[in-house]
FIBANU-204286 format. One line per field, with one value per residue (C-alpha): residue number from 1; residue in one letter; z, y, x. Coordinates in pm, 1 decimal. Example, Ala and Ser with C-alpha at 12.3 -4.5 7.8 and 13.67 -1.06 7.14 Angstrom:
<rs>
resi	c(1|2);
resn	c(A|S);
Z	c(780.0|714.0);
Y	c(-450.0|-106.0);
X	c(1230.0|1367.0);
</rs>
This chain:
<rs>
resi	c(1|2|3|4|5|6|7|8|9|10|11|12|13|14|15|16|17|18|19|20|21|22|23|24|25|26|27|28|29|30|31|32|33|34|35|36|37|38|39|40|41|42|43|44|45|46|47|48|49|50|51|52|53|54|55|56|57|58|59|60|61|62|63|64|65|66|67|68|69|70|71|72|73|74|75|76|77|78|79|80|81|82|83|84|85|86|87|88|89|90|91|92|93|94|95|96|97|98|99|100|101|102|103|104|105|106|107|108|109|110|111|112|113|114|115|116|117|118|119|120|121|122);
resn	c(M|H|I|E|D|S|Y|D|D|E|T|T|T|L|T|W|E|Y|A|G|E|S|V|S|V|T|L|S|G|L|V|H|A|E|Y|A|A|E|E|G|V|V|V|T|A|S|V|E|G|T|I|R|M|L|A|S|D|G|T|E|R|D|T|F|E|Y|T|L|P|D|G|S|D|L|Y|T|L|V|P|S|I|V|T|E|L|S|V|A|M|V|L|A|H|D|P|P|H|R|G|E|A|L|W|Q|H|E|I|D|I|E|R|K|E|I|G|G|P|V|A|K|W|R);
Z	c(-8929.4|-8932.2|-9093.2|-8999.1|-9291.3|-9288.0|-9586.3|-9600.1|-9975.5|-10080.1|-9892.1|-9727.6|-9419.7|-9344.2|-8997.1|-8819.3|-8581.1|-8622.6|-8384.3|-8100.7|-8289.6|-8481.0|-8896.3|-9047.3|-9462.1|-9625.3|-10042.2|-10284.0|-10292.7|-10200.9|-10123.1|-9978.7|-9812.9|-9695.9|-9544.5|-9776.7|-9462.4|-9749.2|-9888.8|-9543.3|-9697.0|-9663.9|-10045.5|-10158.6|-10449.5|-10528.3|-10732.7|-10981.4|-11075.0|-10871.3|-10665.5|-10391.5|-10206.4|-9851.6|-9620.8|-9251.4|-9161.3|-9427.2|-9689.3|-10040.6|-10174.9|-10504.5|-10711.2|-11054.1|-11220.2|-11355.6|-11543.6|-11503.2|-11713.7|-11930.0|-11700.0|-11348.1|-11044.1|-10729.1|-10439.4|-10191.5|-10137.6|-9864.0|-9793.4|-10023.5|-10018.3|-10435.8|-10539.2|-10475.0|-10302.6|-10083.1|-10081.7|-10419.7|-10539.2|-10550.0|-10828.7|-10885.5|-11259.9|-11441.6|-11605.1|-11349.3|-11468.6|-11464.8|-11286.4|-10954.8|-10883.8|-10709.2|-10823.2|-10678.1|-10918.4|-10852.1|-10841.0|-11070.7|-10904.8|-11128.7|-11452.9|-11273.2|-11407.4|-11221.7|-11403.3|-11466.0|-11193.9|-11000.0|-10735.7|-10624.9|-10325.5|-10063.7);
Y	c(-1370.9|-1468.5|-1737.3|-1841.2|-2031.1|-2319.4|-2418.0|-2736.9|-2690.8|-2938.6|-2829.2|-2556.8|-2559.9|-2285.5|-2259.7|-2030.0|-2040.8|-2084.2|-2107.5|-2163.2|-2490.9|-2472.1|-2556.8|-2675.1|-2728.7|-2854.6|-2801.0|-2883.0|-2616.1|-2292.2|-2103.8|-1723.5|-1732.9|-1424.1|-1400.0|-1209.1|-1094.8|-920.5|-1295.1|-1466.0|-1739.4|-1762.1|-1704.8|-1925.5|-1877.0|-2115.7|-1989.7|-2342.0|-2166.7|-2230.9|-2003.9|-2203.4|-2033.5|-2196.8|-2191.8|-2081.2|-2462.6|-2542.5|-2707.1|-2622.7|-2374.5|-2283.1|-2348.4|-2257.1|-2228.1|-1878.8|-1753.5|-1456.6|-1205.3|-1231.1|-1064.9|-1088.7|-1332.4|-1391.1|-1234.8|-1231.8|-1157.6|-867.7|-734.5|-466.9|-207.6|-142.1|-470.1|-619.9|-939.4|-741.4|-978.6|-903.2|-1065.3|-870.0|-922.4|-876.2|-714.7|-734.1|-494.6|-279.8|-151.0|211.5|219.1|19.9|-342.9|-417.5|-424.8|-533.0|-711.2|-775.9|-1143.8|-1197.1|-1515.3|-1472.6|-1452.8|-1680.0|-1445.3|-1230.3|-873.7|-599.1|-386.4|-143.0|-6.4|-0.7|-194.8|-56.7);
X	c(-4883.9|-4539.4|-4400.5|-4073.9|-3881.4|-3617.5|-3404.8|-3195.8|-3055.1|-3346.2|-3639.7|-3785.0|-4005.5|-4295.9|-4422.8|-4631.6|-4923.0|-5303.3|-5585.4|-5292.5|-5199.0|-4815.3|-4837.8|-4571.3|-4580.7|-4226.6|-4180.5|-3924.9|-3639.0|-3592.4|-3941.3|-4050.0|-4346.6|-4532.4|-4902.1|-5196.6|-5439.2|-5628.1|-5744.5|-5657.4|-5384.1|-4971.2|-4837.2|-4506.7|-4304.9|-4045.0|-3700.6|-3866.4|-4151.4|-4454.0|-4656.7|-4906.7|-5189.0|-5202.2|-5520.2|-5379.0|-5413.6|-5146.8|-5398.8|-5324.1|-5606.5|-5439.9|-5116.8|-4980.2|-4656.9|-4480.6|-4258.4|-4037.8|-3925.5|-3558.9|-3325.2|-3488.0|-3462.6|-3665.7|-3556.4|-3832.0|-4192.1|-4348.9|-4659.6|-4790.1|-5002.2|-4977.0|-5110.6|-5424.3|-5346.3|-5150.3|-4823.9|-4578.0|-4291.8|-3955.5|-3765.2|-3397.3|-3344.2|-2987.4|-2940.0|-3143.3|-3472.6|-3513.3|-3153.1|-3296.7|-3260.5|-3509.9|-3849.5|-4220.2|-4381.5|-4776.7|-4911.8|-5211.3|-5386.4|-5689.7|-5445.1|-5194.0|-4910.2|-4662.1|-4702.7|-4462.3|-4319.2|-4510.4|-4288.7|-3921.1|-3840.6|-3626.4);
</rs>
């Protein structure tokens, strides 16, 4: 599923197609999104620290607050074969972790937290 995003300095609007219809969801702040095929949900992460799981029709299934390790910032969300959810959070580390700045981190939806680095992101 392809997700379009539009950010206007206050909100992010996410748009995708589901069952032949256009779905649009507007969330506060800068938000990244990726489709988790394994779960059949759109995963969103805001830079303010909220992760949401949205059903394909745009309804909210789950939400939780997260914190990032010191010295890291949210970069984006990406599809992943190394995480159970099939979506990973890419964090920018400063200083670099093991010589690399960008790392994939698992989103643990059961424990409602962000795990440690699992793979370099290229």
